[in-house]
N, C-alpha and C positions, 0 to 999 in steps of 0.2 A: 407687400406681393398679392397678399389675399385680396387687399381693398381693391387692388387694380383687376384682379380675374375676376369678383364680382361685379365692379362699375361696366365693365367691357362686356359682359355676358347680359347683365341686365339690359342695358344699352341695347344690345342687338337682336334681345328677343323678346321684350316685353314690350318694348316700346317702337317695334316694328312691324313688318308682315313675314319674318321668318317663323317657321315652323316654334310654337312652343314646347315647354317641358311637359316631359309625360311621364308621370307618377302613379305607380300601382296603389297607392292610397286615393284612390279617386276624389272622394268627398272634399278633401281639405284643398288639392290642385283643382278642382273644378272650380271652385268658388274664386281662387286666385286669381285664376283665368276669365271667368266670366264678370267680375266686379273692381275695375280699377282700384275703387276705395281699399281693396280688399289689402291691395300693399302694406297699407300703414300698418297692419296687423300680423305681418310676416314675422317669423321670430328668424333669430338667427340659424338655427338649426333648419329651419324652411331652406333658407339660401345656400347654406352649404350643399344640403341634399341636391338641391335645382342645379348648383353650379356643376356638381361633381356629374349629375347626369348630362347635361349638356355636353360639357368636355369630351364625355364620350362617345356624343353621337356625332360632335365634331371630328374626332378623331378618326371614327370610321367613315365619314364622307371625305374628310383628307381635305379639308379646308376651313380656314375661318372668315366666316362672315366679317365683309369690310375691312379683311387682314389680307389676306392672299391673294384677293380680286385686286389687287391694286389700287384700290379706292382708299386705303389707310395703312398705316404699318405702326407696330409696336413699338416705342424706344428701346425695349429689351426684348430675348426670345422669350416667350411664355415657358417656365417650367410645370411641368404636367408631374401626376403620379410616375414614378419609374426612374425619375431624375435624367429624363432625355429633355429637351425643348421640342415645341413642334416645328421650328425652322430643322433639327436635326432629321425629323421623319418626313418633311414634308414631301410630296412625289416630285415639287420642282428639283428637288438635290440631284445632284448628278446621277449616282448610283441608285436612288429612287426606294432603297429597301428598307422597311417598316419592321422588319424580324427583330426577335429577340433571343437570347440564349446562345451562350457559343457552340453549340451544335450545329446552327444555322449560318454562322460566320463564313462557311465557305463558300455561300451565295455573294458575299458582299464583294463584288467584282465587275467591274464598269461592263464587260463583256455579257454579264447575266441581263441585263436591263437594255441594253444597246447592242445585239451583236456585230462583232465588224467583221469577223474573219472567216477565210475561205478555204476550204479543204480540198485536196485534189491531188494528185500523182501519178505515177507509172509504175507498171508490172511488166515483166517478161517472163518466157519461158524457153530455154536452149536446150538443142541437142547437138552432141558431138561423136563422132566417129572419125578417130585418128588412127593411122594405120601403125604407128609404132610407137604409139602411148598408152596402151592397156585399153580398157574394156570401153565400148559406146556408153552413154548416159546420158538421161536426162538433168538437167539442173535448173530447178526455178530458182535464177539468179537474183535478182533482186524486186523487193516490192519496197516501193520508196514512197511515203507519201508526203505531200507538199503542204503548209499552212503559211496563209497569207493574210495580212491584217492591216486595213486601212483604218490607222489610228487617226491621223487626221489630214487636212489637207498636204501636209507638210512633213509629217511622220507615217514612214511605212516599213512593215515589217516582214520577214520572209524565209522560212526556215525547211529545211528537208531531214527527214530520217529514213535512215538505210536501214531494210531487213536484207542480209546476204544467204543464199543458201539454206533457206530456211529459217530458221533461229540463229546460224552460227554464228553471223556478226552482225551486230546491231552499234550503231553511232549516229550521231547529227553530223548531217555531212554539209552541211553550212546554216547560221543562224543568223538574221544581218538585221539593223538597224539603219536605217537612210532617214537622214534629214533633209529634204530638199529644198535647196535656197532659189536658185533659177539653173536651166538648163546647161550652161556652163558649166558650173559649178554645187558638187552635192558632198555630201557627209554621210559616211558610211563605218560603223563598227558592227564586230561580232566574229563569228567563226567564217572565215571569207574564202569564197572559192577564188583559188590564186588565177589573175588574168597572164598566167605563163602559156604563150602560143591560145588559138583560138577553139580548140577542140577541148580542153580543160574545161571551158563556159560552156560549150554546149555539147556534153556528153552523154545525154539521157539515149536511152537505147530506142525508143519511138523517134527518135530524130535523124540516128544513123542509119545508113544505107546496106551496110552489113552487120553482122551478128558481133565480132571481134573486134575490140579497141585495136587502133595502131599500136605496132610495138614500141614506136618512140613514145606513144602517152601511156605504155604500160610499164617502163622502165628509166626512161630517163627525165620526162614531166609525168610522174606515176598518177594518173588522174583515179579517182576524183583527188586531186591536191588541194587539200584546205589547213589554214593555218588561223588562230586568233589574231585579230590585230584591228586596225584603224586606219581609216585615207578619204580618200575624194576620187571622185569620178565624172565626168561630163561630157559633154558635144557642143561643137562648136561647127558653124555652118562658111566655109570659107568665101563659096559663090553658091548661086540658085542649085547647081546640081550638086557639088559636093560636102562632102563630112566629114570631120576629125573626133574622134571618141579617144578618149583617154582612162585610164584608170592608175591611181598610185596608190600604196598601203604600205605601213610598216607593219611587221608582224615579227612571230618568233623566231620562224627559220626553221629550218632542219636539225632538230635536237637530239636524235636518237643515233647517232652515227657513232659517238666515241661515249661510254658511259652513261648511254639513256636507258630510258624506261624500258626494261627486260633485254638490255643489252648490257649486263654489267661488265663484261670483261675488258672493258678498255682498247679496245680494237675497232676498228672502223668495219663496217657493214656495208660500207658501198662495194659491191663488187662486179666481176665480169660475169657472174652469174644471174645477180638480182639486180645489177643496177644501183641508182641511187632509192628506189623504191622503199626498202627496209629502214631507210636514214629518216622518215618522216612519224609521226605519232600521232594516234587519235587523242590521246592525253591532255587537253587545252590547258591543263593546269601544270604539265612539268615544262623546263628549259634547263638544259643541260649548263647555260653559259648565262653571262652579263651582255653578250652583243644581242641586236634586233637586226632583222634583214629589213630588206626595201625589196618589192619586185612592185611594177608597171609594163603597162602594154598602151602603144599608140597606134590606132588603127585609120588610115586613111581610105576613103571612097570616092574616087573622084567624078563619077557618075554612077548610077543606080545599076547594079548587078557586077559591080568590081570593087574589090575590096583588097589591102594589103595592110598586115599586121606585123607590127614588130614588138617583143618583149624583152624583158630580162629580169633576172633575177640576182640580189647578191647578199652575201651576210656569210657568218663564222657557224662552221658545225662542229666545232671541238671544245672541251668544257673551259680551253683557256682562253676560248675568244683568238686562236693565232692561225685558225687552218681555214681560211673563206671559201667558199662554193660558189661559180659561179655559174648560171645558165644563161642562155641567149638561144631567142627562138624567130621565126619567120615563117610567117601563114601568108594564104593567098584564097582568095575564091573567084572566079569568073564566072558569071553565067549568061548566056547567049541562047533563046528560045528556050530550045529542049534538053539542051547539054549545061553541063555544069563541070567545071574544073578545080579541084581543090586539093591542099595539100599544106605541109607543115615540114619546119626543119628546125632541127633542135641541137644546140654543141653543149657540152658541159665541161667545165675544168674546177675537178678536188684537188686544189693543193695538199701537198705532203700526204697524199691518202697512201702511198706508197709505202709508209711509215707508220710503224705502230707508236702509241704511246711515250714508247722507251725510248725513239729515233731507230730500232732495227727493223729493216727492209721485212714487208710483209706480202710483197708482190701484186698488190691490189692496184687498180688503174687509176691512174690520172685524168684521164681524158676522154669523152666519149662523143658519137655522134649518132643522129638518126632520123631519117626523112621516110615521108610518104608522099605520094603523087596519087591522085584518085580520080575517074574519068566516070562522070556519071551520066546516062542518057535516060530521058523521061518520056514515057509515051502510053495511047491505050488506042488498042485498033478498034476503028470503028463497027467494024463486022461484030466484036463481041460485046458493043451497047447496045446493037442491033437484038443481037441475040439474045442476051439478059440486060436488058436496062434497067434493073433492079437492082442489080449486083455491080454493073460496071456503067457507073455513072461519067458522065463525060466532064459533069463540071466539077467532081470531086474526088474521082479515082484515077490511080495511074500507076501504070509498072516500071519500075528503074532496072536498067542493067548498067553493071556495076565493075569496075576492072579498078585494082588497085594493086600499085608494086611499091614494094618497101625494103628498105635495108637498114640497118641497126647494127654498131660496133660500140661494144661497150668497154672495150680494153684498147682505144687507139694506139695509147703508148706503150703497148705490149708487143712482144714479137711475136709476128701471125704464125709464126711455125711452132710457138710451144701450146703447151695444152691452155695452159691459163688464157693464152690469146686469141684459141681457137673457140673457147668457150661464149667469147662475146661477142661471135661473129652471126649475125641473123640476114636470111636473103628470103624474101614470100612474095608470091603472086597469087593474088583473091581473086576470083571472079565470082561475081551474082547477079540473082535477078530477085527481084523483090515486088511484092503488091500491096498498094494502098486502098483498100475500099474507102477508106477517109483519110484527111490529111493527119490522124492522129493515131491510127494502128495501122501496122505493118506487118506481113510476113517475109519473110526473109529466109533465102535457098543459098549456101555458098560451096564454094569449091576452093579449098587451100592448097598450095602447092609451096612446098617449103624446103630447097635445096640443098639450104644451110639454116641449120636450129640446133637446137639442144633439148634435151630431156633429164632432166636431174644435172649430173656431171659427166656426161656423156654428149658429143657431138652427132647428131643423127642427121639424116634424110626424112622428109615425113609427106605424106599428102592427108588430107581429112574433108569429111562432108561435115557441114554445121547448118542447123537451120534453126529458127529462133520465132517467136510471135513477141509482140510488144503493144501494149496502148496506154495512152494515157486515159485516165480515169476522173 
């Protein structure tokens, strides 16, 4: 190996126009560089010292003359002092790190030399003043950073980390790896936002025209509903005007209802008070049974501005995988000019939820249903744009007037004349007005009227003023 090193560097240095060796002992090396015949008198110690110095110069330059330039290639990697090969530390290597020592290994990551991640997100702040539910209050409800990674032309990464109520609740809302094959079929794995209804997929505060999420999206399809799993998604185009979207995933399912994480009493926590919400868990490493669930959504858009979606979920929720939970949902979107009509309806069936683990009745519901319908009208008076054109820009700014009616019954199979049956019933009307200086930022004011609702375990009649600010960043 030493002979190979000596030969290579003598050839590329002494017999080409490359810069020669530099040595502090000027007398001897000046003689060697000035008189070619002096090469005959070079001692082995001279050659070794000159080779070592030249190797150090080349490592600093990051290239080997005649090797990394593409004109020649050594048959084997050159081993230099430190035990690393020149190929290992060449800047042509993907990660390009020449750093030594374990303390600097934290930088041995691909994104250090080739950044690919994009960070964004959204935040909101809310104000609530309810007539029959305690004091008014402000709440910095959500701060949600997004991370998107464009790994390659086929591999994509996306994640969302949610900080709720300051630091009260921190969780990974979704984190998925996509492998793109073709538009009709692609693969996805990770912590997935379940395509159960459309609202669960489009729940961000800056997207919504009202502050609070619909009741059905709080209790029957408890957004943001996410579970670990794997599956596929894609888009087809049946005609030049229409398209068909689908998503199908295999997931862990609702694993916190019986004997769940933090629910050790082996009794169902799917109730008329809280619906299905408590049956989910943020612990992605926990599953109370061996049964897996399946969830999917099919959405058809016959023409621009119209979409109808159907979705479903099916999986066991008990430790023995004997009790299935099924949810069906229908969603719709109709847009025409400044008008928009949207909504969602969901049904749930929880087999044997009225029985405890030992088979004794527990008074819990087996059937639930809820829906909302919402009408939006977008407008921007021209006189406002003329009065303050920098604040009210015709191209990007808009007001939206909103009316939403919603109903929910979390105990359909219970007697509505009983206290348990009454607690599951909700009616609510919400009227709102919001302003978007740009599409990504919204200021909302809402008035809620709830003729039938509940607070804790009491049925109430309520009204509320709600306001919020939300923006993407």
